[in-house]
N, C-alpha and C positions, 0 to 999 in steps of 0.2 A: 504494500500500500504506500502511495506517495501523497503527501499532504503539503500544501503551501501553508507555512506557519507565519503569522504576523503578530508583532508586538508593537502597538501604537502607544508611544509615550508622550510626555508633555513637550519635550524638546527634540526628540528623534524617534525614528521608526526602524525596527529591525525586521527583516524578512529572511526566510530560509526554507529549505526543503526537508521535511520530516519523512524519512524512509527507513523501514526496517528497524525502527527504534533509535535511529540516529539523526542528528541534524547536520546538514551540510549546505553548501552554496549560500552562506550567510552574508547578507549585505546590511550595513548600518548606514542609514541615511539621515542627515540633519533635516529636521522638519517633519511634515506629515504626509498625507496621501499624495499630493502632487510630486513630491521628491521621491517617494518610495514606490510608487505604482509602476514606474518603468523597470525597476529591479525585479518587482514581483512578476511583471509581464514576461520578462526574460526567463525567469524560472519556469513559468507556465509553458512558454514556447519550447524550451529545451528539454523539460522533464515530464511534461504532461501529467501533473497531479490530478487527482480526482476530486479534491475538496480544498477548502480554505478553513484552517483552524485559527481563531482570532482571539486576541486578548488586548484590551484597551483601557486606558484611564482618561481618554479624551472622547466624550460622547459625540462631539460633532464629526468625528472620523468614522463612526460606526456605519452610517448609511452608505458612505462612499465605498467602503470595503465590501459591504454586502452587495452593492450594485456591481462592483468589480467581479465578484464571484458569479453573479447572474449573467453578466455579459460574456464570461468565459465558460459558461455552462458547468460551473463547479458547485458542489454542495457547500454549505456554509454553516459553521457553528461557532458561537462566541462563548468563551468560558464564563461561568457564573456560579454562584453558590448552589444552584439547582443541580450541578453535576456531582454533588457530594451527598452521601458517602461515596467514595471512589475506591473501587476494589484494587488492591495491590497484591503482590506475592506474599506480603507480610500480614495481610488482613485489610480491613476497610479503613480508609482515612476519613475521619469524621470531623465536622466543625463544631467544637464545643464553645460557642460564642453567642452572646445574647441576641445580636441582630446580624446574622450571617449575610444578609443582603447588602450590608454596608461594607463588606470586605472588598478591597480592590481586586479586580480580576487578575492583575499581574501578581499579586501576593498569593492568590490561590494557585496560579500556574507555578510559581516558585516553589510553593510547598509540595505540590504534587511531584514536580521534577526532582526535588531534593529527596523525598521519600523513595521514589523509584530508583534513584541513582545511589543514594547513600544510606538509606534506612532511617530508623528513628531510635533514640531521640535526636533531633536536629534543630539547630537555629540557622535560618537562612536569612542573610542580609543582602538587600538590593541597593546598590550605590548608584542612584540616578538623580533626577532633579530633587527628589526627597530621598532620605535614607530610611528604608523600612526594614524591620526585622519581624520574622514570624517564628513562633515556638511550636514545635510538634513534639509532644511527650512520648514516652515509650509505649503507651497504649494507643498510639496512632491518632491522637486527637490534636487538632489545631486549636491551641488554647488562647491565642491572642498575639499581640506583638507590640511593636514600637514604631512610631513615626517621628522623624527628626529632620531638620533642614539638611538638604544635600549641598554638595559643593557649589552648584550653580546658584542656588538661592543665597548662600552665604556671600559669594562673590558679588552678585548683583546688589544685594542689600548694602554692603560696604560701599560700593561705588555710588549708588543712588542716594544714600542717606548721609554722605559726607561731602565736604566741599573740595578737598584736595586729594583724597585717596584715588589712585588710578584703578582702572578695570583690570583685575588680575587675570593672567592666563592660567587656566587650570587644565589638568590632564597631562602635563609634561613637566619634566625636571624633578629634581629631588629637593628635599628641605636643606637649606644651608645650616652650617653649625650655629650661626647666629645671624640675625638680620643686619647687614651693613648698608642697606639702602631701604627706602620705603617698600619697594617691590619685594626684596628679600625678607623683610620683617613680616609682610603680609603672607608670603609663601610659607615661612616657618610657622606662623600662627595657624594657617589653614591646615597644613599637612600634619604637624605634630599635635596640634590641638584636636584635630579630627580623629587621629589614631587614639588619643586619650579617651575621647567620647566613646569610640567603638569598644575599647577594652572595658570601660566602665559599664556599658550596656550589657555586654556579655557576662561580665563578672556578677552583676546584680541579678540577671536572669537565672544564672546557674545557682546562685545562693537562694533565690526565691523558690526555685523548684527542687532544690537539693539534688541536683542532677548534673552530670558531666555530659555535655552535648557535643555531637559532631557539629562543626561550624562550617557553613558554606556561604561563599560570597559571590555575587553576580552583579551585573550592571556595568554601565560604561566607565565608571570611575573606580571600580573595585581594585583592579591591579595597581593603579597609581596610588590610591588611598592606602593600600595595605603593603606598600613597598617596605620590606624589612620585617613584615609580620606574616609572611607566607606560611610559615610553619604552624601558625595558629588557625589558618583557614584553608579550606579547599576552594580555590578560585575557579569558578565555572562560568565562562562568558556566555555559553549558549543555554544556560539553565532555564530561563523563562520560555524560550522557544521550544525547548525539549518538553517542558511541563505542559505547554499549550498543546503540543501534539499528543502527549500521553492522555490528557483529559478528554480531548475531542475524538481520538481514534475510534472509540467504541461506537460513535454515531455514524461512521462512514463504511 
């Protein structure tokens, strides 16, 4: 089975081909449907998938991708809380959450992908426009999570709310030993401070649940943010697309 998988985010869109339980032909496009549809069309033309599996945190994109599927005579399914409980080799992944309909679809895909690839218990963190964390306990229950500002939000807020601070480039370079310019000081604060926040989130969650979790990181800024911390996390760039395919495959 071949499925076009789409992850529509706030600042970028990822598309890929889910085939035989693997994700390949991944393209990351800045922006939304106009920027990503050509990459998706190329995958459809070259690989002839039978369906589109879709996850989104941007409602205005949903109809566009649904129409894309219809124009290409493809089946379409969008990840939601209604896809759970989700059967896995380890049992059913359930949502133990007061209002499951409020959980972001990307977080559901991340959780499904993490359980299928790494098992449970697991904490999965997604480093995008926002930093999100989801907790899946040993009994395969999605217990809740964390939402914090991501690198783009921190960068933009500093730039927009101050008179003299420049717009910092993110996603490239390492933290300096100490800031010897405004740009270096901002880079040090962003990278080192962010790692501290990540460590504290994980430490607090493990203490709260009295459990040692497998830790999985994904999202566009994961590798950069966790430079030097790779031993503490499994960094999985295709996790969201993989999880989207896992959730939707049963419908096609």
